[in-house]
N, C-alpha and C positions, 0 to 999 in steps of 0.2 A: 622638349627641353634637353639640351646637351649634357655631356658628362660634367663639364665644368660648372654649369648652372646647378645641376643636382648636388654636386659636392659642396657648392657654396650654400645651397639651401640647408643641407644636413648640418654643415658647420654652424650656420646661424641659429638653427634650432637647438643644437647642443649648447651654444653660448647662452641662449635664453634659459635653458634648463639650469646651467651653472649659476647664472645670475639669480635665479629663484632660490637655489640652494644657499647662496650667500646671505639671503635675507632671513634664513632660519638660524637663530642664535643657538650656540651650544647650551644645553641645559646644565644646571648646577652639577648633576651627577656625571655628566660627560666632561666637564671642564677639569682636567687633571693638572693644569698649570696655574701659576700665580705670578705675582710680581717678582718672586724669588727665582722663577724659571729663567735660565740664561740661554739665549739663542745666539749663536755666532753665525754670521753671514759673510762669506768671502766675496770679494768683488761687489761690495754693497753700495758703491758710490753712484751707480747709475743703472738704468734699465731694469732688468728683472731682479737683480740683487737689491737695488734700492726699494723696489716695490715689495719684495718679500720682507725686507726689514720693516717697512711701514706697516704692512699687514700684521706681522707678528706684534709690533708695538701697539697697534690698535686693539689687539686681543688682550693687552694688559701685562705682557711679560717684559723682561729686560732684554734689550737687543744690543749686541756688540757688532756694530757695522765696521767692516774692515775694508781697506783699500791700499793698493800699492803706493799711490800718490797721496801724500799727507794733506796737501792743500784741498784737493777735490773731496777727499774723504771727510775732512773736518767740515767743509761746506755742506756736504750731503747730510751729515749728522745734525748740523745746526738747523737745517730746514725742518727736520723731523722734531728736534727739540723745541723749536719755536711753536710747533703745533701741539705742544704739551705732552709729547711722547717720550718714553723712557729709553733713550738711545745713547750709547756711548761709542766713541771711536777709538780705534787703534790701528796703526800702520801694520800692514802685513803683505809681504811679497811671497806667494806660494812657490816661487822659483828659488828662493833664498833660504837655505837651511838655518842660518843664523836668525833671520827675520822670524821664521816659524818658532824657533826656540825662545826668542825674546817675547814673542806674543804669548806663548804657552806659559812662561814664567809670570808675566804680568797678569794673565787671566787667573792663574792659580792664586796669586797673592791678593788680587782685588775682589775676586768673585768665588773663589774656592772650586772652580771648574765650570762645566757647562752641561746643559741638558739636551740641546739641539745643535747640530752642525749642518749648515747648508753649504755644500761645495758648489758655488756658483761661478767663481772666477774662471774665465776662459777666453780664448781668442780664436778668431777665424779670419783668414786673409782672403777668402774667396767670396765674391758677391755675385749674385745671379747665377749664370751658367758657367762662370769662369772656374777653372780647375787647376790652378798652379799649385805645385808642391814646393815652391821656393822656400817657404818658411815652415816646412814640415817639422823640423827639429824644435822650433819654438812652440808650435801647436801641440805636439805630443808632450813636450816638457810641461807646458802649462795645464792642459786639459786632463791629461792622464797622471803624469808623475806629481803634479801639484796637488791633485785630488788625493792620490795615494799617500803622499807625504803628510798632508793635513790630517787624514784619518789616523795614521800611525801616531802622530804627535798628540792628537786629542783623545785617543782611547783611554790613556791613564787618567785623564781629567774628567771623564764623563761621570756625572754624579749618580750614585745608586738611588733607585726609586722603584716603587711598585709599578709605575707606568712604563718604566724602561726609558733609556736614552734613545734618541732618534738621530739618524744620519740620512740626509736626502742629497743625492748627487744629481745636479742638473745635467741631463744628457740629451739625446736626440734620436728620433726615429732613423736618422741617417746612419746610426750605429747598429742597426738591426742585422742579425746574422743572415736572416732569410727574407730581407725586404724585397718586394717585387721589383723595384726599380734600382736598388742599390745593394744587392746582396754580395756577400763574400763568395767569389767564384772558386777560390782555392779550397777544394774539398777537405784536405788535411787540416787546414786552419779552422774551417767551419766545424769539423768534428771535434777538434781539440777544445774549442771554446764553448761548444754546446754540451759537453759531457761534464757535468758537475762532479761526478765521482772521481774523475782524474784531473780536473782543473786545478792548477796551482798558480801562485804568483809568478813562479819561474816560467811557466808556459806562456802566460800573458806577456811578460817582459820579452821573452824570446821572439814571439810573433811581432811585437812592436819593433824590436831591434832589427828583425829581418826586413820589415817595411822601410825603416830608415836607411838601412844598408842598400836596399834596392833604389831608393831615392838618390842616394849618393852615387851609385854606379850607373844610374839611368835606366835600370831594367824594371822599374815599378809598374809601368803600363801593361806589362805582360805577366804580372805577379798574381793576378786574380783578385785584386783589391777593389773596393767599391769605386764606381765610376763618377759619382757626384761628390764634389768637395772632398776629394780622397783623403787628404791628411786629417781634416776635421772628422770625417766619418770613422777613420781608423782610431783616432783618439777616443771617440765616444764608444766605439766597439770595445776598446780596452776598459773604459769606465764601466760599461755595462757588465762585462765579465768580472771585474774586480768587485762590483756591487754584490753579485751573486756569491762570489767566493767569501767575502767578509760576512755576509748574512749567514752563510752556512757555519762559518767559524764561530760566530757569536751565539748561535743557538745552543751551544754547549755551556753557556754561562748559567749560573744558578739564578733562581727567581730573585728579583730585587737588584740584579746586576745585568739585566738583559740590555742589549743594544740592537735596535732594529734598523736595518739598512735597506733603503730602496732608492730607485732613481726615477726620473720622470722627464718627459719631453714637453717643454713649454709651448711648442708650436713655432710657427714662423712669426716672430714678434717684431713690432716696429721699434727697433733699438739701433744703437750705433753699429752693432755687430752685423746687422742685416742692411746697413745703409738706410735704415728707416723705411725699407721696402716691404716689411712684413704685412700680414693681413689681420693681426690681432694686437691689442694694446698690451703694454707691460703689465697692467693690472690683471688682465685675463691670463697672461703668460705665467704670472706668479701664483695664480689661484691654486692650481693642483699641488704645487710644492708645499704651500702653507697647509692646505687640507691634509695632505699626506703626513706631514710632520705632526699634526695635531689630532690624528685619529684617536678617538677615546679608547677604543679597545684594540690596541696595537699588537695583534697576533700576526700582522702582515709583515713579511720581511723577504728580501731577495727578489722583489718584483719590480716591474717597470710600469709606469702609468702615463696616461695622457688624457686630458679633459676629464679627470676624476674616474677614469676607467683603466683597468689593467690591460696592457698590451703585451704582445709576445716579444721576447728578446731576438 
């Protein structure tokens, strides 16, 4: 049996394990949420975001599905509503500061805040083995700055609770610092991003800005950046670092006001972003994100997961 066949066999076995876990319901003492629990999902109109919204609603909470496009967002919410699920829609463009503010104002006025934030909205212009950085500015702005701006806007609205509020950032193994196939070769950047004691928002922004400057002047190929889906990988590298930074910051909050921040890799999912060339379904891709957000005893923060298991940054 070759490497590909063994990897496929391991993956299928793990998917069977996850399917079994899905059949085990949360017991009453584990179920910390209710219909009053508000979960916000960015980019919820299709793919993983839509499936996360559906699974949250199936668990009985109130879901706010957001989308940049009003028509497709309303249609997505309608599909779930017709299935008897408690889902509302609001327009949200994570690239637009005014749109974020209008959403925050509406959310506060109508729901008093939120308990769970899923930062799923993202873009990737590379398919298969292609590696163009033509749209690097858009990729970084959406995947990293969009995530960061949403977190900053939602922090004041996160409801106090004994269970703690939860933020889950949809990320990727492609953003790993020391990935075997896609590592950051620039030693200085790798050290800066791996040292949580000295990591700051300014450090992350400076590294991202350096990448974009090198894209602009054409020197990015010798900059020590990841070699696969480079702009997407850099954006997720920044998301992972920001996840760890925010998790550390929020640990200082008193009990009852905790915010737990984690990220996860959904895998190579059959969605529009992968040209439907992935090897797992949107339902499977959403599973770990939902599981992570609903952990009964959420002492876990600043971690990255895949297939319900912790993975390294």
